[in-house]
N, C-alpha and C positions, 0 to 999 in steps of 0.2 A: 382497576382494570389492568390486565396484563397485555404486554405487547412484545412480540419477538421480531428481531431483524436478523436475517441471514444474508451475509455477503459472500457470494460464491466467486471468490477471486481465482485467478489463473493458477496460483501456487497454493493458496491457503483459503480455507473456508472458515468464516467467523460466525459465531452465534452470540447474540446479545438478547437477554430477556429482562425486561423491566416492568415495574408496576407503577402506575400513575398515583401520585398522592398530592396533597395540598401544595407542596412546594415544588413539584416537578416530577421527577422520576427517581425511583429507587432501583438500583441494579440488583437483580436476583441471581443472575447467572451470566458468565462471560467466558467464552473459550474460543481458541483458534486451533484448528487442526490442519495438517498438510493434506491436500488432496492431489496436488500436482496434475491438474487436468490438462495443463499446457505441455507437459513433458512429452518430447518426441513427436509432437503433432502440431505445435503452435505455428511454426513457420510454413506448414503445409495446409493450414486452415482446417484442421480436423481434431476432434477429441478421440484419442485412440480407445480401443476396447479396454485396455488396462486403465486408462484415465477414467473411463466411465465406471469401472469396477471400484477404483479408489474413491471416486465421488460418492457412489452408493454406500460404501462402507461408512464414510463420515456422516452422510445425511441420514442413514439408518440410526446412527448413534444420536444425532441431533433430534430426530423424531422421538426417540426414547426420552430424551431430556425434556422436550416440549410436552410430552404426555405426563411426565412426572410433575411438571409445573402446572399442569392443566391449562395450557394455553389453547384457546379456541382457534380452529383453522383460519377463521377470518381475521384473527389478530396476528397472523404470521406474514411478514413481507420478506420474500426471498429475491434478491437482485442478482442477476447474471451480468457479468462484465466482459472484459476483452476476449478471453478464450471462447466463451459461449457466443459472444456477439459475432465473431468472424467465422465460427465453425460451420462447415457445409452440412454437418450432421446435427445442427442445433436442435431441430424439431424432434429428432429421434431421442436425443439426450434428454430434452425437457419431458417428453412422453414417458421415458423409462423412469426418470426420477419421480414423477407424479404417481405412476403405477406402483412403484415399489415403496415409496415413503409418504405419499399423500401431500408432498410439498410442491406447491405450484411456483414455478420460476417466472419472474418478469425480467426480460432482457432490457437493460437500459442503454441508451446511446452514450457515447463518450462525452457529449455535451452535458447530459443529465448527470453523469458520474462526476464531472468536474464541479457542477453546481452543488451536489450533495457534499463533496469533499470540502468545498469552501465553507458550507454551513457547519460541518463538523469541526473544522479548525477554528472557526469563529466562536463556536460554543465552548471550545477548550480554553478560550481566553488568550489565544496566541497572536491575535491581531490588535492593532491600535490605529491611530490616525495616519501613521506613515504607510506609504505604498509598499506592499510586500509581494514577493514572488512565492506563491504557495506551490509546492511540488509534492505529488503523491506518486511514488515509484512502485507500481504493481508488477506482477509477473508478466502480464500481457501488454498493458498500456501504461503510459506516464501522463498524468494530468498536470498542466501548468495553469495557474490562475493568477492574474494580477489584480490586486484589490486591497482594500483596507477594511476596518471593521464595519464601515457603513455600506460598502457595495463592491461589486465586481466590476472592473474596468474591461477585462478581456479574459477569455479562457479558451483552452483547446486541449483535446486529448490526442496523444500521438501513440501509434502502435509500436512503441520501442521499449517495451517492458523488459524486466530482468531475465525472464526465461528466454525470450527471443534473443536478447543480447548475448546471453551465456552460450546458447547453441550456435550462434553465428561467429562470435569473436573470442570466446575463452577456449582457445585450442590447446592451452597448456595450463598446468596448475603447479606453482603459482603462475598467474597471468604474466606474459612477457611485455617488455616496453613496446615492442612492435605492435602487439595487440591493442595496447592502450592508445597508441598513435592512430591505429585504424578506427578504434572506437571514437576518438575525438573528431576524426575526419567525417565519420558517419553522423555524429551529432551536429556538426556544422552544416552538413547537407540537409538533414531531416528537420532541423529546428529553425529554419529560415523565418517562418511566421512568428516564432517566439522572439528572435533577434529584432525584428521590426517592431513588435509590441513593446519590448524592453526599451528600445530607442525612444518610443513615444511616452512611456510612463515612468521610467527611471526608478525601479524599485530599490529601496535602501537595505532591505533585509530579505533573506531567504527563510521561508517557513516550511519545514519538512513535516509531512503528515505520516505518522505511524510507521509500520514496516521497518525498513532498515534504519530509520531515524531513531526508533525506539531502542534498537540494539546499540547504536552509537552512544545514546544516553546511558544505557546500562553499562557499557564498557567504560565510559567516563567515570561513573559513580564507583564502579568496582576498583578502578585505578586510583582515584583520589581518596575514596572513603572506605573502600573495602566492603561496600554493601550496595544493594540495589535501591533505586529510588522508591519513595512512597507511592504505592499503586494509586493512591487517591489524587496525586498531582498529575495534571493533564497538560501543562505547558512548561517548557524549559528553555533556557538560553544556553546554547552549546558554544563554548569558546571556539573560535576558528582554529587556534593552535591545537586544541584538543582534537578537532576533526582531522587535522593533518597528522597528528600522532597516530590516530587510528588508521588513517589512510595508508601510511607507511607499513604498519603491521599487516594490514589486510592484503595489500598487493604484493608483498614479498614472501608470504607464507602459503603453504599448500593446505588442503582441506583439513588434514589431521592436526597441523600446527595451529590453524585458525580456531579449531574446536577447543584448543587449550587456552585461548584468550579469555580471561575472566569477563563474564557478561555475555559471551557468545551462546547462541542456541542453535541446535541442529536445523531448525526451520529456516534459518537465515544464512547459514555458514557459506554457501556458494553464491547465492544471489547478491549478497552484500558487496562482493568484489566489483561487479559491474555497476552496482548502485553508487559506490563511492567514486568510481571513475566519472560517472555522470555528474555527481555533486561537485567534484573537483573542476570539471569542465565549466559548469555553470558559474561557480564562484570566480574563476579566473577570467572567463570570456566576458562576463557582464560586470566585472569589478565590484562584486558584492562582498562585504567584509563582516557581516553579522549573520548568525544562524540561530533561529528559534525552532523548537519542535513542538508538535502536538500529538498526544497519544490518541486523540480522536480523529476519525476519518469518515469514511462513507456511512457506516452504520449510524453513528451519532448524528450525521447530517440528515439521514432519512428520518431519524427520530425527531429532530428539531423541526423538520418540515411538517410533521403531524400536528404540531402545535400543542 
């Protein structure tokens, strides 16, 4: 039996098609494409007409892939996250997508999103018995989950994703020290509930879920080994000193210079700047000295929830 999961992120749409077999699932198709539905509208709570156009282009392509793989409509789960969640024109967007592509979107809450991300990261093998702070930095929201491989202790979704941060704080490229200070002040103000939870649960490790963390791992592999990691590997331990090597490169270079960094991809080249500012803030503020990463996130979490 085939199953497809579509994750409609604020910046990127992801499609995963799998087939169930005796041992679990076999991946038949996996692709991420930029849709940038948050661009120019996310801080106003609207998906612009251009954003809807980009979404329909990607989803028309996904529809074609689903048909090629003969995935039945009832076997497609399409989840809408932050940008769709907060959009005043949410209903119109959902209607147009269904009308033009036949794909029915389910909008999920930030809480549900955090739950799925935790399940995805757990399925990747990135958790053990120690308490971890799991972070998923999306374009619209950032999910923080405190837990171990057994259970979640605390979780919350914050509307402070990369697209929002870029539009508000990245006024120059490269980003300036004053903008980084403003970002840190903003994190301190917005993440008060997280600070209280960390004080209670004392995580020993930060576990980053996909997105910018995947690119940081790619940069590390290209720097150390001159190749990209094995796509079958889903969990990594990223040395903190390697994170700071990447951080220095990313905050001191402009768009064109960042594109030249081995391991960088167009999809991530701008968002990763504010993402590493957030990671740096979390490591320093909460005195965390270990980083693990998971290539699995929401899609794999949805899949593992199906049993």
